[in-house]
N, C-alpha and C positions, 0 to 999 in steps of 0.2 A: 343757310347752314353756316356760312362764314360769320354772319352777324351773331348767330347763337353761340358759336365758339368764342368770339370776342367778348360777348357779355359774360359768359361763364368764367373766362380767364380773368377779366377785370374784377368781377365780383369776388373771386377767390383771392386775388391780390389784395383787395381792399379789406377783406375779412381777416387775412393773415396779418396785414399791417396793424389792424385794430387789436388783434390778439397780442402781437409782439410789443406794441406800445405800452401794454400794461406790465411788462416785465422790466421796465426801466426802473431806476432808483426812485425812491419815494418822492423826492423833491420834484423831479421831472414829471413823474406821473401825476402829481397834484396839480401842476401847472396845466397839463393837457386836459385833465378832468374839468378844471375851471373854465378853460376856453370852450370845451364842448358844451358845458352847461349854459354858458352865456349864449352861444349860437343857437342851441335847441330852444331855449326859452324865447329868445327874440323871434325866431322863425315861427314858433307856435302862436305867440301873441299877435304878431303882425298878420299871419295867414288867417287864423280863425277870427280875429277881431274884424279884419276886413271882410271876410265871407259872411259872418252873421250880420254885420251892420249893413252890408250891401243888400241883403235879402229882407231884413226885418227892421232896419232903421236903428235908432238909438233907444235903449231902455236899460233899466237896471238888470233885467233878466238876460239881455244880450251880454252884458259884462260878466254876469255869473256863468252863463253858458260857455263863454270864451275861456274863463278861468278853469272851469271843470274840464273842458276838452284838452287844454294845455296840460293839465295834471295827468289826464289819461294817456298822453303821449309817452310818459315814462313807464307805462305798463305795456307798451307795445300796441296800443289801440289808436287807430286813426279814423278820421271821417272826411274823406276826400270829397264827398258829395257836397259839403258845405261850400267849397271853393271852386268846384269843377266848372260851373257855368258862369263864373265871373270874368270880366274882361281881362283882369290882370293875369289870370292863370291860362290865358291863351298862349302865353310865352313859355316855350319849353325850358328856358333857363329858370324861370320862377318855379315851375313844376319840379325841376331837379332840386332846387333849394328846399322846397317843401319836403321832399323825401329825405334829403340830407339831414334836415332838422329832426325828423322822426327817427332816423337811424341813430343819430347822436343821443337822443333822449333815451331810447331803449338801450344803447351801448352803455350809458351811465348806470342804468339799473342793473344790467347784466354783467357789469364789470367784474364783480367778485368771482362769478363762475367762469367768465372768460379768462380772468387772470390765472386761475388754476390750470386751465388748458394751455395758456400761453407759457407758463413756467415749464409745463411738461414738454412742450414743443422745443423751447429754448434748451432745456436740459439734454434732449436727444440731439439737438444740433451741436451743442458743446461737446457731448460725448463723441459725436462723429468727428469733430475738429481735433479731438485728442489724438487722432491717429496720424497726425502729421506734425513735423517739427520737433524741436527739442522739448523734453518733458521736465517739469518741476513737480515733484511729489512731496507734499507736506503732511507729516503724520502728527496726529493729536492737535489739529489746527484750531486756533482761535484768532480773533482779530489782532490781539497783541502779539501772539507768537508768529503769525504770518509776516508781520512787519519786519521781523528779524531777517527774513529772506532778502529784503531790500530790493535793489535793482535787478537781482538775478532772475526774478520771475517775469520781467517785462519781455514781451514778444515770445513767450513760451506757452505751451499747453500746461495749464496748472491744475493739479488734482489735490483736493483737500480731504484728508482721511481723518474722520472723527469717530469717537467711541459711540456716540449716539447723535441723532438729529438735533440741531441747535439752531434756533431762529436767527440769533446774531451771526453765527458762522454762515448760515445760508444767505443772509443778506450781504455779508461781506464777500462771499464767493461770487455772488451776482455782480457786485461792483468791480471785481477783478476779472470777470469773464471766465471764472474757474468753475469746476464741477466738484460738488461735495459728495463724498461716498461715506455715509454713516453706517458703521458696523458691517456685519456680514463678511463676504469674501475679502473685502478691502482691508478689514482689520486683521484677517488671517494672513494677508499678503501671499496668497496662493497663486498657482499658475493660471487659474481661470480668470482671476482679477487682472493679472498682467496681460493675458490674451485679449481681454475685453478692451484694454486701452492700447493695444497693439505694441507692447514691449516685447521685442524678440530679436535675438542675435545681436548684430552690431549695427543695426540700421539707424538708431537714433540715440542721442545722448540722454541720459536720465540722471538728474540731480535729485537726491533724496535728502529731505530735511526732517530729522527727528528732533523736534524742538518743543515738545510738550513740557508740562511742569513736573512730571514724574520721570526722573532719570532712568529708573529701572524699566519702565514701560518703553521709553525711547530705545533703550538698548535691546530689549526683547524684539521689538518691531524691526529694528535694523538687522538683527540676526535672521528673523523669519523671512524678511524680504530678500536678504542675500541668498538664502536657500532657494527661494522661488526664482530669482534671477539666474542662478546657476542651472536650475532645471529647465529654464527657457533658453539656455545656451547664449545668454547675454555676455558679451566679452567685457572684461573689467575696464578696458580703456575708455569705454563710453559712460561709465558710471562714476558718481561721486557721492559722498555721504557727509552731511553736516550733522553732528551728533552733540546735543546739548546735555550737560549734566555728568558726563563721564570724562575723566582726564584722558589726555591723548595716549599716555603710556599704557593705560588699562584697556584702551580700545584698539590698540595696534594690530590685534589679531584679525580685525575686520578688513585690513588693508591687503590688497593683492601683492604678493611678493613671490617671485619665481613661479613655481608650480602651485603655490598655495592660492586658492581662489578667494577673491575678496573684491572690495570696491576699488576702483582705479585711483581715486583720490579720497583723502580723509581729512576732515577738520573736526576734531573732537575737543571739547573744552568744558571746564567747570564754569557754571554761570557766575559763581563768586569770583573766579579768576578774571572773567571778562569785565565785571564791575570794577574790580580793583585796578585793572589796566585802564578802564575808562576814567577813573579818578585821577590816575597819574597823567593821563593825556590831557584832561581838562584843568587840573590843578596840580602841576608837578611840584615836588618838594624843592627843586632848585629855584623855583620862581619866588620863594620867600627870601632869597639871599641876593646880594650883589657880588660883583667880581672886580678884582683889581686889574691893572693894565697887563699883568702877566698871566691872567687866566686863573688866579687863585680865588677861592670863595672868601668873602668877608663874613665873619660871624659863624655861629653854630646853629645847627638845625635841631629843634626840639618838637616832638610830636606826642600826641596823646590819642590812645585808642580806647573807646568804651565798648565793651563786649568782646569776648574772646572765643566766640563760636567759629564756625567755618569762615564766615565773612570777615570777622575780626582778625583771624590768623592770616588769611590771604592778604588783607590790607596791610598788616604789619610787614609781611615779607616784601610786598611791593615798595613800602616806604624804605625798608632797609636797602633794597637793591638800587633804588633811584635816589637815595639820600646820601651817598658817599661822594664827597667832593674834596679835592685837594685844598688844604687850608682850613677845612671845617671839620668839626666833630659831630657825631650823631647821637641823640639820646631819645628814648621813647619810654613813656609810662603807659602801661596797659592796665585797665580796671575792669574787673568782673567779680561779682560776689561769689561766683562758682569757680573761681580761678584754680583752687586746689583740685577740682575735679576735671578741669579742662586742660591744664598745662602739661599733663602727662604725655599727650601725643606729641606736642612740640618738643618737649625735652628728649623724647625717645627718637624722633625722626629728624630733628634739626638741632642736635646738641650744640654744635659749634656756633649756631646763630646767636644763642643766648650767651655763650661764653666769650665770643669775640666782640660783641657790641654792647653798648651801655643800654640795656633793656631791663626795665624794672616791671615785674608782674605783681599787681596788687590785688589781694583778695577782698575787694570792696567795690561797691557800685558807685555810680556817678552822683548819688545823693548823699554820700557819706562825707563826714568831716575830713577824712583822709584825702578824698578827691579835691575838695576845695582848698585844703592846706597845700596840696601839691600845686594847684593853680596859683596860689598866692606866692609861693616860693619861686616858681619859674613859669613865666607866661609862655606857653608853647606857640609855635608858628601856626600849627594846624591841629584841629581836634576832629577825629573821625568817630562818628556815632554809628556803631554796628550792633545794635541791640536785637536785631531781627524783628523789630516791631516799629512800624512807621509812626504809630501814635507815641510810643515812648521816645523815639528819636526826636520827634517834634517838640515834646514837652521839655526834654533836656536842652535842645537847641534854644528854645525860648528863654529858659533860665540863664543860659550862657550869654545870650544877647543882652538881657537885662543887666547881667553882672558887669560885662565889659563896656556896655554903652557905646559911645563914640570914641573910645580911647584909640589913639593912633597905633598902639601895639595890639589891638584886638586880633585874636587868631581867626583864621579861616575855619569855618564850621562846615563839615561835610557829613550829610546824612546818607548812609548807604542802605538801599532797600533792595528788594528782590527784582525790581524793574530797572534800577539804575542808581543814580546818585543825585542828591540835592545839595548843591554847593552854594552856601549862604541861602539865597532865595531863588536860585536858578536851577531848574531840574534838567538833567541830562539822562535820557532813557536809552536803554540798549536798542530799542527798536528804531532809534534815530541814527544809529551808528552802523556803518558797513563793516560788520565784524569779520567778514571774509577779506575785505579790502585791507584790513589792518595787517594782514600777513604779507601783503605784496612786497613791502620793503624788506621783510625778513627773507622772502624767497630770493630776492635779488642779492642780498648779502651772502646767502648760502651759495648761490650760483657763482659769485665772484671767487669763492674759495674752491668750489668743486670743479668749475670749468666744464660742465656737461653741456649737452645739446641745447638746453633751455632752462630757465628758472623753474618752470613747472616740473620738468622731468627730474631735475636734481632734487626738488622738494619732495617728490613722491618717494625717493629713495632715502630721504633724510630721516634719521631716528627721532623719536619724540623728544629726547633730551636736547639734541642739537637744534631742533626746531625752537624749543623754548629758549635756548641760548641766543639764537638769531633774533628772536622777538625782543628779548631783553636788551640786546645790543642796539637795535634800531630805535626802540622806544627811548633810549638815552641820547640819541643824536641831538635833539634840541638842547639838552643840557650842555653838551660840548660846544655847540654853536653859540649859545648864550654866553658861556664862559670866555669864548674868544672874541665876543662882540662882532660877530660876522653873521649876517642873515643867510638863510638858505639860498636866496637868489644871488647874493654876492659870492658865496662859496662856489656855486655852479658857474658863475661868470669868470672865475679865475682868481678870486681873492683867497686862495688856499694853495698850499698849507700856510698857516700863520708863522710868525717869527719863531725862531728856535726855542726861546725861553717859554713862550706860550705853548708851543707844540709839546715840550717836555711836560709841562704841567697838565695839559690835556691828556697826555699818555698816562701820567700818574693817576689822574682821575678815572680814566678808562680801566686801569688796573684795579683800582678800588671798587669800581662797579662790577668788574668781572669776578673778583673775590666774593663780593656780596651775593652775586647770583649763585655761585657754587655753594656757598654756605647756606643760602636760602633754599637750595635744592637738596640739602641733607649731607653735603660733603664736609670732611674734616681735614685740617692740615696734616700732611704726611710727616711723621717724625724722622729723625736721622737714621734710627735703627731700621725702619721699614724701607727707607730710601736705599740704604746699603744692601738690604736683603733683595730688593727688586733689581739692583744692579747685577747681583750674582745670578738672579733668575734670567736676566736679559742675556748674560754671557752664555748661559746654558740653553738659550733659545726657548725658554718657558714663557716669556712675556714679550710682547712687541713694543710696549711703551713702558718707560721707567717712571715718569713723573705722575702718571694718572693710574690709579687703581679703581677701575670702574666697579668691580664687584664689592670691594671693601669701602667704596665711596671716600677715598682719600686722594689728595692732590698735593704734590710738592710745591706748586706755584702759589699756594695760599700763604704767601709770606709778604712782608713789606717790599716795596719797589726796589729799595737799595740792595736786597739780597738776591735779586733775579740774575744778575750777571754771574755771581759765584755759583748759583745753582746750574746755570747753563754750562759753565766750564766743567763742573763735576759730571754732568750727563754726557757732554761731548767727549770727555776723556774715556768714557766707557763705550759709547756707540760709534765714535769716530765721525760723528756728524758735526753740523755747524748751527745748531739751534740757537736762536737769540730771542729769549722770552720778552725782553723789553721791546724789541722790534715788532713782536706780534701785537702788543697793545698800540704801538705807534701806527702800525699798518691799518688797524681798525679806524683810527682817527683820520688817516690820510684818505681812506676809501669813501668818506662821507659824500663828497660832491658827485662822484661817479655813480654811487647807488641812488642818490636823489634824482639824477638825470634819468636813470633807467626806470625808476618808479613812475615818473611823469610820462 
């Protein structure tokens, strides 16, 4: 009885191992199949060749009979009588090898059917494994979009939600050890689906990634899943949402605040904004200039943007924010043959951006005489191609490379695509960037000023505008370090703050950057009449701040550095406070080493 049980158990284990081996990735599976084929054929030829020749001697018919019998092995047919009475097969080891060869031969033939069974078994095992540990749920998944999740998916139960079954996504899910749920309850994000993957109460963290190509679908799924999470009594503090395609200010209602139910943490962004930040990170405007011993930029910065759609507008705003340096002036030429139809939004929403900076909008494309005349008059430092067509970007880039050749003043050419940026001939994709990690330094900066229990806790309470402000500030840290001729390592080791003259110029540069950010976010300078009116409102207790009008999007500090002291005195005379606007810019510069240490 014991022997019978052992045989049954070992047989089941071997059969299950054979099934599961077929669920490996294609490369590994191909290697296994190749080894099995070699072993099966070798066992067949040696066994039957030996058996027939032992009983019948040598003849052509013996060779043919051996060949035919070996072929029959792959149909599950065997003829043990041929070898049973031979001396070699008196050994139990040889007999075992004989049957192993036959099993492998039939295993190769039946692999397609076994693979289906193996995939089903593996799927059920993976679904069972979803019930433990942290969960990562990816909506509208594809191999490209899932890569945006980055390192966050490692060591977690991963669920890929798709509109319909897709072979490429299924294969990718297997490589991740994830489970794909195409359509059905998973797309509806209902309670039954969440119950099936054991999402309930506050027992396990759930990170949700809505990162499909359609922003509207991403948003709808995030809303539907939020309702299902609430119905399952999942506490907000264990949930987070990464939402692609919707600006953070428009998605703020999905965040838990007070009694309002929502996701515990929210990272919402426009893909074009991510790409524009990626461009600044990999090819920053300040890298085209040098700096003198006092931290002032040498030379002026000139940029050209081709295409003024969503990507082009976002790229221009990032250029403006990161292109303001003490000692330098900024100029941009923007080309689009549909300019008269596209510029209305920018003129309405960011009026001061065009008024305060030297930005020329041209109703012409990059093949026009006007474009090449502009190039001939002023060679730019950088040209951003944002045509929304990879093919058109490549054609324009090729023309520009041929035009400038190996000239030492040849501009950097950046092609912006929906997947990332091609800088000269090097491609940087969004899926290679830890987009959530990009916010770590911004969290720390916000924490330095808020002083709450932790950077994460302060960040959750931070409004979308303040988050964007922190991101812009930390993205500019490399410019300030470059201008001071100090490396991040040197700054953290104690080579900070720099000499007073350098520190003042860095503070001036930081003020220029701060002004550019506000103007790029739609703010306008506050006039004297409005400032006086707000002083009276402050005296009556109608406003809590004088210098910033959030509703009207005006700010009194959008003035040159030299006017900040006078502005501070005016405000302090009304409030009785001791505000120092120059010190605010300087403090941002002084905080760089401390923030860098905390990020690491």
